[in-house]
MARLO-609311 format. One record per residue: residue in three letters; y, x, z of N, C-alpha, C, O in turn. Coordinates in steps of 0.05 Angstrom, whole numbers, plus 5000, padded with zeros to 4 digits. Example, Ala and Ser with C-alpha at 12.3 -4.5 7.8 and 13.67 -1.06 7.14 Angstrom:
BEGIN
ALA488652645156491052465156493452645156493452855169/SER495552575142497952735143500152585157502352685161/
//
This chain:
BEGIN
MET372564334622372464624621371264704593369164594586/PRO372564874578371464954552368965104555368465244575/PHE367165094535364665234535365265534532366865614515/ILE363865694547364165984545361466104535359365984539/ALA361566334523359266444510356966514530354666484523/ARG357666614553355566694572354366444585355566224583/PRO351966474597350666234609352566104630353966234644/LEU352465844630354165684648353165674676354765684695/ALA350665644679349665574706346965694711345365744693/ILE346365724737343765824745341965584749342665374760/LEU339465614740337365414745335365554763334465774756/GLY334765434786333365604805330965484818330565244819/CYS329265674829327165594846327665724873328365954875/LEU327465564894328065664921325565664938323365604929/GLY325965734964323665784981322165554991322565324984/CYS320265625009318365425020319165355048320265515063/VAL318465105056318765015083315964915092314764755078/LEU314965025114312464925125312964665140314464665159/LEU311664455132312164195143309564075153307564055139/GLY309464005179307163875190304764055193302463965195/LEU305164325194303064505198303564655225305564785228/SER301664625243301964765268301265055264300165135243/ALA301865225283301265515281298265545277297365715261/GLY296565385290293765405286292865325258291065445247/ALA294165125248293565035220294265255200292865295181/VAL296565385205297365595187295265815187294665935166/ASP294165875211292166085213289566005199287966175192/ARG289265745195286765645182287165565153285765405142/LEU289165695140289565635112286965695096285665895101/PRO286265515078283665555064283765805045285965875036/PRO281565925040281466155022282166064994281565834986/PRO283366234978284066154950281566104933279766264933/GLN281665884919279465814901280765674876282965564878/ALA279365684854280365564830279565274827277365194836/HIS281365114815280764844809280164824779280964994764/PRO278764614770278364574741281064534727282964434739/LEU281364624703283764594688284264294682282364154674/PRO286764194685287363924676286763904646286964104631/SER286063664637285163634609287163724589286563844568/GLY289763664594291863734575292064034571292464134549/LEU291864184593291964484591289364594580289364794565/ALA287064464587284564564577284464544546283264704533/ALA285764334536285764284507287864454492287764474468/TRP289764574507291964714495290964984483289665134496/VAL291665024457290965274444293465374429294565224413/ASP294365614435296665734421295565904399294966134402/ARG295365784375294065924353295766164343294666344331/ASP298366154349300066374340300166594361301466804357/ARG298866564384298766764405301466874412302067114409/GLN303266694421306066774426306466904453308666984460/GLY304266924469304567064494305566884517305866644513/ASP306067004540306966864563308667044580309167274573/TYR309466944603311067104623309767074650311167064671/PHE307167064651305667034676306367254696306167214720/ASP306967494685307667714703310267674718310867824737/GLN311767464711314267394725313867174746315767084759/ILE311367094750310766874769309666994795307367074795/PRO311267004816310267114841308466924856308666674853/LYS306667024873305066854890306766754913308766884921/THR305966534925307166424948305166444971302966554968/GLN305866334995304066335017301466185010299366245021/ALA301765994992299365834983298165954958296465824946/GLU298866204951298166324926299766184903302166184904/TYR298466064883299865934861300265634867298465514879/LEU302465524858303165244864301865064843303064994823/ILE299464994849297764844830297264564841296564534864/TRP297564364824296764094831293864054824293064134802/SER292363924841289563884836288763594835286563514827/GLN290663414844290063124844292062994824294463034827/PHE290962844805292662734784292262434783290262324791/PRO294362294772296862404762298662504785298562394807/VAL300362694778302462784797304562564798305562484777/LYS305262474822307062244825309962344827310562504844/VAL311662244809314462334808316262104813316161894800/TYR318062144833320061944839322762034827323562264832/VAL324061864813326661924801328761744815328461504815/GLU330761864827332861714840333961504821334861584799/PRO334061254828334961044810337961044804339461204816/VAL338760864787341660834780343160794806342460634823/SER345360934808347060924833349360734830350760734809/LYS349860584851352160404850354760554854356960454848/SER354660794865357060954871357861124847359861264848/THR356261124826356761284802357261104779355960894777/PRO359161174761359461004737356860934724355161114720/LEU356460684717353860584708352760744684350460824684/VAL354460784664353460924640352561204646350461284637/ARG354061354662353361624669350761624686349061794682/SER350561434705348161424721345661364705343561484709/GLN345961174687343661104670342861334652340561384647/ALA344861484642344261714625342761934640340962054629/TRP343561974665342162174682339262094685337462264682/VAL338661844691335961744695334361774669332061874670/LYS335561704647334061724621333462014614331362074604/ALA335262194620334862474615332562584631330762724621/VAL332462514657330362604674327662484665325662624664/GLU327662234658325162104649324262234623321762244618/GLN326062314606325262444581323862714587321862784574/ALA324962864606323663114614320863064625319063224620/ILE320462854640317862784650315862724627313562814627/VAL316862574607315162514583314362774570312062794561/GLU316162964567315563214554313363374568311463474556/TRP313563394595311463544610308863384612306763504617/ASN309063124610306662954612304563024590302262954592/ALA305463154569303663234547301663444557299563484545/PHE302263574579300663794589299363744616297263854622/LEU300763584632299663504658300163214662302363114656/PRO298263064672298762774676300662714698300262794721/LEU302862584691304962514710305362214711304862074691/GLN306062104734306561814737309161774752309461874774/VAL311061624740313561564754312961334774311761134767/VAL313861374798313461174819316161074829318261214826/ASP316160844841318660704848319760794876322160764881/LEU318060904893318860964920318561264925316561384916/PRO320361384941320161674947317861734966316661954965/GLU317061534983314861585001312261614985311661444969/GLY310861824991308361874977308662014951306562084938/ALA311062054941311462204916310862494920311362614941/ASP309662614899309162904900311763064893312263274904/ILE313262954874315763074866317962864867317662644856/ARG320162934881322462754882324762884866325463114871/VAL325862744847328062844831330562694840330762454836/LEU332462844851334862724863337362804848337463014835/ARG339362634849341962684836343962774857344662624876/SER344963014854346863124874348363364863347363504845/GLY350663424874352063664868350863894885349463844904/LEU351364144876350264374889352464574895354164614877/PRO352464704918354464914923353965164907351865214897/LEU356065324905355765584892353865754908353665724932/ARG352465944894350666114908350466384893350466394869/VAL350266594909349766864897346766874892345166814910/VAL345966954868343166954861342267234853343967404845/THR339767284855338567534846337567494817335867314813/GLN338567654798337767624771334967764767334167914784/PRO333567714744330967834740331068134741328968264746/ASN333368264735333468554736333968654764334268894769/GLY334068474784334468554812337268564821337768604845/LYS339268544803342068554810343068284821342068074812/LEU344968304839346168054850348467974831350068144823/SER348667724826350867624809353067524827352667484851/LEU355467474816357567354830356867064836355066954822/PRO358066934856357466654861357766484836359866504822/ARG355766324829355866174804354965894809353565824828/LEU355965724791355265444791352265414787351065544770/ARG351065234803348165174799347964894788349064704800/SER346564864766346264594755343764454766343564214763/ALA341964604779339564474790338064674808338564914806/GLU336264574824334564744840332064584848332064344848/THR330064734856327564624865326664754891326764994893/ARG325764594910324564694934321764574937321164354927/TYR320064714952317464594958316864634987318064805001/GLU315064464997314264485025311264445027310064285011/LEU309964585045307164565050306564375073308164375093/TYR304464225071303764045094300863985093299464045073/ALA299863875115297063805116296763505107297863335120/ARG295363465086294963185076292363075087290263185083/SER292562845100290262715111288562585088289662465070/ILE285962625091284062505072282162335087280862425106/PRO281862075080280061895095277162015096276062095076/ASN276062015120273362105125272762395115270562455107/ALA274862555116274562835107276563005121278462905134/SER276263265119278263445131280863435115280963385091/ALA283063475130285663495117285763725098284463935103/ILE287163695076287463915057290264025058292163895066/LEU290564275049293164395046294464275021293264294999/ALA296764165024298164035001301064135000302064265018/HIS302364064978305264124976306663894963305463734949/ARG309263884966310963694952313563834945314464024959/CYS314863734925317263874915319663674915319363434911/THR321963794919324463644916326163784895326764024897/VAL326863644874328463744852331163614854331363374856/VAL333263774852336063664852337263744825337263984817/VAL338363544811339663594785342463504786343063264792/GLN344363684782347163624782347863414761347263454737/PRO349163194768349762984748352263034732352562924710/ASN354063204742356563244728356463454707357763664708/GLN354763414687354463594664353763424640352863194642/ALA353963544616353363404592350363314592348763454604/ILE349763104578347062994578344963194569342863214581/GLU345663354549343663544539343063754561340863864562/TYR344963814578344564004600343163874623341664014638/ILE343563624628341963474648339063484640337263534656/LEU338463424614335763424605334563704607332263744616/ALA336163914599335164184601334564264630332564394636/SER336364184648335964244677333464114687331864234702/ALA333163854681330763714690328263834679326263854693/ARG328263904653325964024640325264284654322864344660/HIS327264444660326864704673325764674701323764804709/GLU326964494717326164464745323464334747321864404765/LEU322764154729320064044730318064254723315764254733/GLY318764444707316964674701316364824727314064904732/HIS318464864744317964994770316164814787314164914798/ALA316864564789315364384806312464354798310664304815/LEU311864384772309164364763307564614765305064614761/GLY308864834772307365084778308465344768307565554776/ILE310565334751311665584741313865674760316165624756/TRP313065804782314865874803316166144798315966324813/GLY317566154775318866404767320366344741320666114733/HIS321366554728323166524705322266694682321266914686/SER322766594658322466754634324866924629327066864639/LEU324467144615326767314607327767264579329567394569/LEU326567064566327366994538328866724538327966534550/GLN331066724524332666474522331366254507332266024508/THR329266314492327866114476325765954493324465774482/ASP325566014519323665874536325165684555327465754563/ALA323965454561325265264578325765374606327465284621/LEU324065574614324265684641325965944642325666104660/TYR327665984621329566204622331366154646331965924653/PHE332266374659333566344686336366214685337266134706/SER337666204662340366094661340565884638338965884620/GLN342565724641343165524620344265674595345665874598/VAL343565584572344465704547345865494530345565254535/ARG347265584509348765404492347065184480347764944480/HIS344765264469342865074456340265074472338565234466/PRO340064894492337664894509335064864492334864684475/PRO333065034497330565014483328764794494328964714517/LEU326864704477324764524486322664694501322964934503/ILE320664554511318364704523317064864502316264764481/SER316865124507315865304486312865354490311765284511/ALA311565474470308765554472308465754495306465744509/ARG310365924499310266124520310365984548309066064566/ASP311965774550312065614575309265494581308265514603/VAL308065374561305465254565303265464570301565424587/ASN303465684555301465904560301666004589299666054602/THR304166024599304566114626303465904646302065974665/LEU304065654641303065444659299965434659298765404680/LYS298765474636295865474635294665714650292665674664/ARG295965944648294966174664295266124694293566204709/VAL297465994702297765934730295465754740294365804761/TYR294765554724292665364732289865484730287965364740/GLU289665714718287065854718286666024743284466134747/GLN288766054760288666224783287566084808287765844810/PRO286566244827285766124853288266034868290366154865/THR287965834884290165734901288965634928286565574929/ARG290665624948289765504973290265204974289165064990/LEU291865114955292564834954290264664944288764734926/GLY289964424957287864244949285164294962283264154956/TRP285064494980282564554994282864495024285064495035/PRO280564425037280664345065281764565083280964795081/LEU283464495102284464675122282164755141280664575150/GLY281965005147279965105166277165105155275265145170/SER276765055129274165045117273265325108274965485100/ASP270765375111269665635100268165585074266565745065/ARG268865355062267565285037268165495015270565575012/SER266265575000266665774980265965684952266465814932/SER264765444950264065344923266365214910268265124923/ARG266365204883268465074868267464794860265164734860/HIS269464624853268764364844269864314817269464094805/
//
């Protein structure tokens, strides 16, 4: 298919699934509290003050989607025997490159097994979907190159109360050019790491659609991520606890 001037595909963040939380546990969600900033974000300084798009990041049931235990463990679906070897290897390398890029700001660790992973990155096609654009208008059904979902669950802690936790599943469409696989993975990892919304500028990795020349992670992307991590969250705190102190 020849390239067309308008964006080719939607990159998206989708809703939440409550997993392993009883009705009583949901009622006992911990009060929002702030966690210390991860070292990479704490050290980040945007000397040019390029701004952010934090106002485009909605709260979820857990408030902001913040990781508090590091490194965040990321599973990447391995080379597939059912896919041509070169294409499959290229997909894996593109996803791993996106992980390297975000690792500069949050500590990430690639793991070999999906069990226990915080983020799973899978290779799959996606059906067409009508989406709501940032201006509130519905678009015609469009190709999706990737999407991210998250789910909340109660994580058991040895000799302590269970904490409210989350995990993400990222799906990246393999049947696209390598530069767009990398752009999709970069974008979706931004969602999975906490930017649960979209930028309105094409120069940001979290712009809502694919563009001709995909941008790298911008200062505005990092500024937004840092602001997210400065916010209170219910994640990482004991379920049913009335604890009010920060750690």
